[in-house]
N, CA and C atoms as a LAMMPS dump frame, in Angstrom:
ITEM: TIMESTEP
0
ITEM: NUMBER OF ATOMS
222
ITEM: BOX BOUNDS ff ff ff
-5.0000000000000000e+02 5.0000000000000000e+02
-5.0000000000000000e+02 5.0000000000000000e+02
-5.0000000000000000e+02 5.0000000000000000e+02
ITEM: ATOMS id mol type element x y z
1 1 1 N -191.521 100.073 15.562
2 1 2 C -191.473 98.693 15.996
3 1 3 C -190.622 98.603 17.248
4 2 1 N -191.011 97.76 18.153
5 2 2 C -190.269 97.558 19.389
6 2 3 C -190.043 96.062 19.584
7 3 1 N -188.8 95.685 19.823
8 3 2 C -188.475 94.279 20.036
9 3 3 C -188.245 94.017 21.514
10 4 1 N -188.52 92.806 21.919
11 4 2 C -188.224 92.349 23.268
12 4 3 C -187.862 90.876 23.16
13 5 1 N -187.776 90.212 24.296
14 5 2 C -187.475 88.782 24.265
15 5 3 C -188.614 87.99 23.632
16 6 1 N -189.793 88.581 23.598
17 6 2 C -190.952 87.905 23.007
18 6 3 C -191.083 88.336 21.546
19 7 1 N -192.261 88.712 21.14
20 7 2 C -192.517 89.111 19.756
21 7 3 C -192.293 90.608 19.555
22 8 1 N -192.03 90.966 18.318
23 8 2 C -191.951 92.375 17.96
24 8 3 C -193.33 92.988 18.07
25 9 1 N -193.387 94.192 18.62
26 9 2 C -194.644 94.929 18.719
27 9 3 C -194.566 96.129 17.778
28 10 1 N -195.627 96.348 17.033
29 10 2 C -195.719 97.501 16.149
30 10 3 C -196.791 98.425 16.708
31 11 1 N -196.388 99.609 17.136
32 11 2 C -197.334 100.593 17.655
33 11 3 C -197.934 101.306 16.447
34 12 1 N -199.231 101.136 16.247
35 12 2 C -199.842 101.605 15.007
36 12 3 C -200.257 103.069 15.018
37 13 1 N -200.532 103.643 16.165
38 13 2 C -200.965 105.041 16.185
39 13 3 C -202.116 105.252 15.218
40 14 1 N -201.987 106.237 14.336
41 14 2 C -203.02 106.537 13.358
42 14 3 C -202.943 105.704 12.093
43 15 1 N -202.054 104.742 12.055
44 15 2 C -201.912 103.888 10.87
45 15 3 C -203.189 103.095 10.615
46 16 1 N -203.818 102.637 11.683
47 16 2 C -205.076 101.887 11.581
48 16 3 C -206.16 102.661 12.311
49 17 1 N -207.122 103.143 11.547
50 17 2 C -208.213 103.901 12.147
51 17 3 C -209.464 103.039 12.325
52 18 1 N -209.516 101.911 11.616
53 18 2 C -210.674 101.028 11.673
54 18 3 C -210.2 99.598 11.494
55 19 1 N -210.835 98.678 12.173
56 19 2 C -210.426 97.269 12.127
57 19 3 C -210.457 96.687 10.718
58 20 1 N -211.337 97.179 9.874
59 20 2 C -211.411 96.642 8.506
60 20 3 C -210.096 96.87 7.758
61 21 1 N -209.337 97.879 8.14
62 21 2 C -208.063 98.157 7.472
63 21 3 C -207.025 97.064 7.714
64 22 1 N -207.25 96.215 8.7
65 22 2 C -206.355 95.081 8.919
66 22 3 C -206.401 94.093 7.763
67 23 1 N -207.562 93.918 7.186
68 23 2 C -207.724 92.937 6.109
69 23 3 C -207.946 93.583 4.753
70 24 1 N -208.242 94.864 4.747
71 24 2 C -208.438 95.601 3.497
72 24 3 C -207.753 96.958 3.642
73 25 1 N -206.432 96.937 3.489
74 25 2 C -205.639 98.135 3.77
75 25 3 C -205.939 99.294 2.83
76 26 1 N -206.62 99.052 1.72
77 26 2 C -206.961 100.124 0.782
78 26 3 C -208.109 100.985 1.288
79 27 1 N -208.834 100.504 2.284
80 27 2 C -209.955 101.281 2.807
81 27 3 C -209.396 102.526 3.49
82 28 1 N -209.817 103.665 2.979
83 28 2 C -209.303 104.936 3.492
84 28 3 C -210.128 105.422 4.681
85 29 1 N -209.498 106.229 5.491
86 29 2 C -210.18 106.933 6.578
87 29 3 C -210.601 108.286 6.006
88 30 1 N -211.761 108.755 6.334
89 30 2 C -212.326 109.962 5.719
90 30 3 C -211.434 111.193 5.858
91 31 1 N -210.623 111.264 6.896
92 31 2 C -209.846 112.473 7.151
93 31 3 C -208.364 112.336 6.786
94 32 1 N -207.998 111.321 6.029
95 32 2 C -206.609 111.205 5.577
96 32 3 C -206.316 112.326 4.588
97 33 1 N -205.202 113.014 4.787
98 33 2 C -204.837 114.097 3.866
99 33 3 C -204.342 113.552 2.539
100 34 1 N -203.639 112.428 2.594
101 34 2 C -203.091 111.815 1.379
102 34 3 C -203.41 110.321 1.426
103 35 1 N -204.594 109.944 0.939
104 35 2 C -205.018 108.545 1.026
105 35 3 C -204.045 107.565 0.369
106 36 1 N -203.416 107.943 -0.725
107 36 2 C -202.472 107.032 -1.393
108 36 3 C -201.248 106.781 -0.519
109 37 1 N -200.726 107.829 0.1
110 37 2 C -199.573 107.671 0.99
111 37 3 C -199.954 106.878 2.236
112 38 1 N -201.151 107.136 2.764
113 38 2 C -201.605 106.401 3.946
114 38 3 C -201.755 104.921 3.626
115 39 1 N -202.312 104.626 2.468
116 39 2 C -202.473 103.223 2.057
117 39 3 C -201.114 102.547 1.919
118 40 1 N -200.178 103.203 1.248
119 40 2 C -198.843 102.624 1.066
120 40 3 C -198.169 102.377 2.413
121 41 1 N -198.336 103.304 3.331
122 41 2 C -197.753 103.145 4.662
123 41 3 C -198.385 101.971 5.399
124 42 1 N -199.723 101.877 5.346
125 42 2 C -200.433 100.76 5.984
126 42 3 C -199.979 99.436 5.395
127 43 1 N -200.004 99.36 4.063
128 43 2 C -199.659 98.093 3.405
129 43 3 C -198.236 97.67 3.726
130 44 1 N -197.297 98.585 3.611
131 44 2 C -195.904 98.244 3.887
132 44 3 C -195.679 97.795 5.317
133 45 1 N -196.264 98.526 6.243
134 45 2 C -196.106 98.188 7.66
135 45 3 C -196.759 96.854 7.988
136 46 1 N -197.977 96.633 7.485
137 46 2 C -198.677 95.383 7.781
138 46 3 C -197.982 94.177 7.162
139 47 1 N -197.441 94.324 5.966
140 47 2 C -196.716 93.213 5.33
141 47 3 C -195.458 92.886 6.123
142 48 1 N -194.685 93.914 6.495
143 48 2 C -193.465 93.667 7.292
144 48 3 C -193.816 93.042 8.636
145 49 1 N -194.882 93.521 9.265
146 49 2 C -195.291 92.97 10.56
147 49 3 C -195.747 91.519 10.41
148 50 1 N -196.514 91.224 9.363
149 50 2 C -196.98 89.845 9.139
150 50 3 C -195.813 88.922 8.858
151 51 1 N -194.89 89.369 8.023
152 51 2 C -193.728 88.539 7.688
153 51 3 C -192.858 88.25 8.905
154 52 1 N -192.821 89.193 9.843
155 52 2 C -192.001 89.033 11.03
156 52 3 C -192.733 88.427 12.214
157 53 1 N -194.02 88.104 12.048
158 53 2 C -194.782 87.521 13.152
159 53 3 C -195.035 88.488 14.284
160 54 1 N -195.117 89.772 13.962
161 54 2 C -195.289 90.8 14.99
162 54 3 C -196.723 90.842 15.51
163 55 1 N -196.874 91.506 16.627
164 55 2 C -198.192 91.792 17.183
165 55 3 C -198.378 93.309 17.089
166 56 1 N -199.598 93.741 16.768
167 56 2 C -199.882 95.163 16.651
168 56 3 C -200.358 95.707 17.989
169 57 1 N -199.779 96.823 18.399
170 57 2 C -200.233 97.547 19.582
171 57 3 C -201.11 98.684 19.065
172 58 1 N -202.41 98.486 19.159
173 58 2 C -203.352 99.415 18.536
174 58 3 C -204.032 100.272 19.589
175 59 1 N -204.073 101.552 19.352
176 59 2 C -204.742 102.443 20.282
177 59 3 C -206.173 102.766 19.879
178 60 1 N -206.511 102.492 18.623
179 60 2 C -207.8 102.932 18.113
180 60 3 C -208.753 101.802 17.761
181 61 1 N -208.325 100.57 17.922
182 61 2 C -209.199 99.44 17.617
183 61 3 C -209.838 98.935 18.902
184 62 1 N -210.621 97.883 18.8
185 62 2 C -211.364 97.401 19.968
186 62 3 C -210.5 96.641 20.963
187 63 1 N -209.345 96.145 20.511
188 63 2 C -208.424 95.423 21.4
189 63 3 C -207.059 96.096 21.344
190 64 1 N -206.346 96.16 22.469
191 64 2 C -205.06 96.849 22.463
192 64 3 C -203.946 96.093 21.743
193 65 1 N -204.021 94.771 21.681
194 65 2 C -202.991 93.984 20.998
195 65 3 C -203.667 93.036 20.021
196 66 1 N -203.231 93.075 18.763
197 66 2 C -203.881 92.334 17.696
198 66 3 C -202.827 91.628 16.865
199 67 1 N -203.062 90.356 16.553
200 67 2 C -202.179 89.661 15.621
201 67 3 C -202.445 90.176 14.218
202 68 1 N -201.412 90.202 13.409
203 68 2 C -201.533 90.654 12.033
204 68 3 C -202.13 89.518 11.204
205 69 1 N -203.108 89.816 10.356
206 69 2 C -203.592 88.781 9.448
207 69 3 C -202.435 88.25 8.604
208 70 1 N -202.537 87.032 8.125
209 70 2 C -201.451 86.406 7.387
210 70 3 C -200.855 87.317 6.337
211 71 1 N -201.64 87.844 5.46
212 71 2 C -201.181 88.779 4.441
213 71 3 C -202.311 89.743 4.157
214 72 1 N -202.19 91.004 4.628
215 72 2 C -203.239 91.973 4.344
216 72 3 C -203.366 92.194 2.837
217 73 1 N -204.553 92.492 2.388
218 73 2 C -204.773 92.735 0.966
219 73 3 C -205.249 94.153 0.746
220 74 1 N -204.981 94.662 -0.452
221 74 2 C -205.38 96.026 -0.815
222 74 3 C -206.794 96.108 -1.103
């Protein structure tokens, strides 16, 4: 997470491999070595980002900056 005078930015890297994971964090990516750990990491990060009003800096989705859905679901 990176803070500035504006909103907190969360650089997602490989945390989000597909846009559907924004709203359904339980959806696994085919090449995850540990899907349960990846899911827990996604869910925890997305919940903290949503609670803090952060913006996601995504390298693998269709837009580079994405607002977090209100509360991601598993």
